[in-house]
Every structure is written in C-alpha cells, then in structure tokens.
C-alpha angles and dihedrals in degrees: 000000000000117000112234112243116246116207113233111232113259116276097020090125093058106103124191114266111287122234115293093244119040112238119177125173100322126203087243090067092059093043100044108026117069095195108029093110094053094077142268106227098129133059095238091057091050090049091055092048091049091056090052093047090050091054091052098037097091093059100028114054091190090058091052092051091047091048091055092049093044091049091052092048091047093049091052098040097041107021093161097051112122094193092054092047090054092050098042115129110240093240098041094101098020090118091051105062096175092052090044092054092047094051092047090054093048090051094052098077124068118238116267092241086067102034099037113013094169093055091046090053090049091054090050089056095043096050091054092051131067103240101117094171092057090044090055091050091052092049091049091056095048106033097046091059105106092212103038103038096093092057094043094046088052090049096048106032102089091045088053090052093051095047088077089222103120090176090060093049091047090050090051091053090049091054094060114099094232119193129190097276093047100038095089087064090062091056091047094051092043088055091048091051090051091048090059102034109029132066110270094250090055095045097046098074091051091052093046092050092063118110107264091207091060105029103016101130096046090041090058094046095048093042093050091049091051091051090051090051089051089058095253094130099165096046093045092048094048091049090050089051088060089057093045091056088058098045106020092156091070106113099202092044092050092050093045095048092047089053090052091054093046120108115266112267114252114253117264116248132213093260090061095047092047088065092058128093114194108212129196133167126188141184122195097329099111099152094046090046090052091054091047092051091048089051090047093049091052092055130088104269102156108187096340117132125221125222121187126187118203099212098208097298119184096193129073094293092120090058091047091052093047091052091046092063088080092055098066128066128168114217089224093050131244128098114315097188121057120186128200119188123201123195093223138027107263095182132250101289094050092043090053092047091048090055092046090052096056111118091234092052102045096073093051124109096218136026111204108204118200130183115235093243106056135117110216129204115229096254100043096118094042092053094048093047091045093051090048092051093050092052104048106289133241095322092063106026122069097195140352119213140167147210112300118204137173115273097237129062133304082035100218117206118262099174145346125166121342124212138169120255102250098243133102117259113274125224109249122248114260109285093009127115116247120258099193099144099063109182123195105223101191105187118012112141095014127121114256102252095165096258093116098056094107136110123231143136116268144164099256144356134201116285089216091092119358144132115238119201112235087211088060090050089053092047102040104019134243130282119321113243090211088080093062131171091020148301129093094010092114093044090050091051090050090050091053091046091053091048087054090054099261110108125182130260125223116212102189092172085081120071122192120191116230118201097200130034123246119282087252091060092044095054101119108141125071090247093052092046090050091052092051091047090048093053091045088054089052090051093046093052100039101080129053125246089249093053094048095044091049092047092050090049095047094045091049091051091048093051095044093049090049093047095045093050092050092045091051091048090055091047089053091049102039105022129225105305090319 
C-alpha cells in the first residue's frame, strides 16, 4: 500500500548557518580522543568531548571550530543539560544572543539534588507512582517559583516525557512563569513533547514552526526524523544531509545518513530462513510469553523453526505453550513449534546451552534468541538476516542485534551497540573491586530521537533479540554457566566471540519493544545487587590484561575504519559544506 505524501511545512529545510570553517572528522580526533568513535547520542558524552576540544583548541584550529559547532548543536538538542552548560565554549552561541541569554539563565540556578535533596527525593518517588493529582501539586509548588523553575524543569523534564502523559507535561509547561527571553524554550519543549508523544504528522508542524535562528539544527534533525517515520524516505534523508553538512563530525549522524543512502538489502529467501532456529526460554512469565509468541507468530518467519524451553515454570506456562502450537505453521510442513520442559529452573546460561544442544538446532546456521517479553515487528528476522548477509554472514559475524526500546510510548532506548572503552585495564584502588571490562553504553535511558538507527560492527549487542552464529558457538563456545542464573552471560559470549575473530553487528534500523528492563536495571534489593556485582566480578577477572587490551585496540580500529569509510563516502557524495 502506498504511503500518502505529507507536505513538509515551508522552510523546514532552512538550517541555521553552519560553522564558518568546515570541519569533518579530522585525523586529530582519532589521534587525540580515545572515545570519539564510540558515539555522541547523549548530552553527557558531548560535554566530555567539548572539554577535550577546548583543551586542544588553542593549538588545533579545527578543534576550536568543531567545539563551537558542537556547543551550538548541544545547546539546541539538549537545552536543559547541566553538564553541557558547564562545558559550553564561550563563543559557541555568541552569534545567537537569544539562545545565549536563555542558557545563561538556566545555568544560574543550582540543581535540586544539591539545593533541595528532600524535594528531589520526593519527586523520584512521585514519578514512579501513579498519583497524578499529587504529582501536579508538587509541580505547581516547584515550577511556579520564578527563581527555581529553571532548575526544576531541568530536573523533571525527561521523567515527564517518559510518563507517557502528555497532558501532565503540557500542564507543567503552563505552570512556568515564562518571560520574553525564556518563552522560546516553551515552544522548543512543546515540539519535543509532540515529537515523542504525537503521531508524526501532528508533531511535524510544531517542529517546523520553531525559530530557525534559535533552534535550527535540532529543528532539522527532528523534522527529518518525522518525515522518515511518515515513510518519506528520500525527503527525510535529503533534509538530514542538510544537517550533516553543518555538523559532519557527528558520529551517530554520519552513520545514520550513510545507512539511508545505502542500497536496499535484498529480500531474504526461504533457504536462508530454513537455516534459522528461533530459541526462547521462560520461567513463570506465562502471560508475557503468550504475548511474545503471538507477536512471533504474526511475523515473517519463512521456514524458521521455533524452540521453547519451559525452565521449570510453576504457573500456567504449559497451557500457554500447548495453545501456541496452533499459532505456528511451516510452509513445507512438519511441526514449527518444539517445546522442551524442565522440572527445575536451570538459569539462563544453561537454558540457552540446552536449546543450542538440541539435535534439530545444532545443524542450523543461526540461532535467534528472543526474550520472553518482547514485541516483534513483522520483519524482525528478515532485517537481521539481511544485515548479516550484507556484512559477511555467519562465518564472519558472531552475533547480530538491534535497537531495544521500552514497549510503551515514548519508547525510551534500553540498548544499542556496546563497545569497550579503548583503554587498557586499570589496577583497582586498594580495597576496591576491579572494573576491567569497561563497556561504553551509549544510550540506555535516553529518548529514542532516531540517532541510533544505523548499522555498524561492534563488540556486543543486547541478548533480548539477536542472531547468534552457530559457527561462533563452535569456535568460541556457548554460554558460561558461571553467570547463572543470569546477567553478563551474553556479553561474555560476545567477548569470547570477538576474541575468536567474530565480532558482533548492530542493525539499528530494527527496533524491538521490550516489556521489562534488563535484570541489571531491575536489581533493587541488596540480594539482587549482590548477585549482579558478583557476576560483574566474574566477568572482570575472567580475561587477561593482554586479551582485554587487544580486544579494546582491535574494536577501536574496527569502529574507526568503519566510521572513516562512511564519512568519506558522504563527503564524496555531498561535498564539503557545499
């Protein structure tokens, strides 16, 4: 079915003036910044890079120009970020007096967690409850204060976005005593709220109505993403190219734009799907498992076969699995759903290994592991297989994963690609636990703005939905039972696969909704926290310094080579700020 074309509001393609001197991804960035290539999709990462650019700016003119452009982008994309405000180059918004005045005002008030810890703790409790009337009363007391509202708006805004109560966020904005210098911020945050909570065609006019002189770079990014979500791929891509010409050093933007220009991936055929075993294990989550299986059955599976392990459940999981047999049918005939029932819970690593050891699974090319609480798009398997094929296949790739988001709007990011910080392991301080496997988690807890919809090689991907190469299992082994019952077993397997020469691949053009957070995020009790810390200690002490240093070095080289090639391809196509 054709997607109806939506006219972009006039002027949406007018970006703010780019930096005076074009600076793409310079050799200095690779030589002097240990983590530039990892990504820059959050304000705290930008703040750290700005501090480094400031230190180099006096001797490296390209660093100074990039710092100005990065500061302007950061101010427009994350106007409430305290860390960015503290790292902002003095001349970053010098040509934007209204934005400069607004940022100065926002920086004047200390954060509530310093000035009023009790009130900050109260907000933390309220936002995780369901008493909206009490939440409104709290916001009234804090946001109507003419002196404190900037700090409290900064403190509360992301929580308000994630509550999925646009009316509450709108009410909060209406409580603020806006004056003329600060009023443009209300329009900017209203557009951001619409971006995350409204259909794209409803949000687009609000984004386009923003003042280009004050919010031009973010306006282009948000507008292009909304066009892409409306199905207007060419117009969204071309608009994003306008932004890239202004800030071509942006890693996520470079990767995303390159993916949009890439040739469409050839459709997956039955022969490819017949070499896939879809594997799930579950323990006492019958209702979530039922929803996951319904979602799986509605997707394009081709000739893939499904294997589910009931990991000692005491609820109605057996009934759910029996009813699910009628959901799956293989075009070539034969049973599509295979069920294994264990009398006790053996933990995640053993459950995964059990599934991998099944005679019907061992000859497969790929094992597609799914959590028992996911919502799958129809083409999830086709996208993962297509990405794998385009990047070397199961003999070169250890695993293929995707973007994991929360299941409810506004679909906050839970994970993207994981990579090691490119530094050798450090000896722990006396009395401290080692932290030798330092993973750069570039997005968890952030809104999904579209900056993670790229494809690139990486060290590890989320185990929530990923293909695992059976060749990598043969070469590097399965899941380590020492990480029972769960946590870090999939990361450890990816580490061993990369050490064996088979790194992972991140296909961020696919998003899978995850109903529950990871066990790491859910660790709330002392016992749960102790278990997570124990497994992290096992991970930190499992590999030698030489292995970890070599892996960090090789992963860094892999990411930089990939980024540089994609950056140069875009320069050849689009020119240098032409």
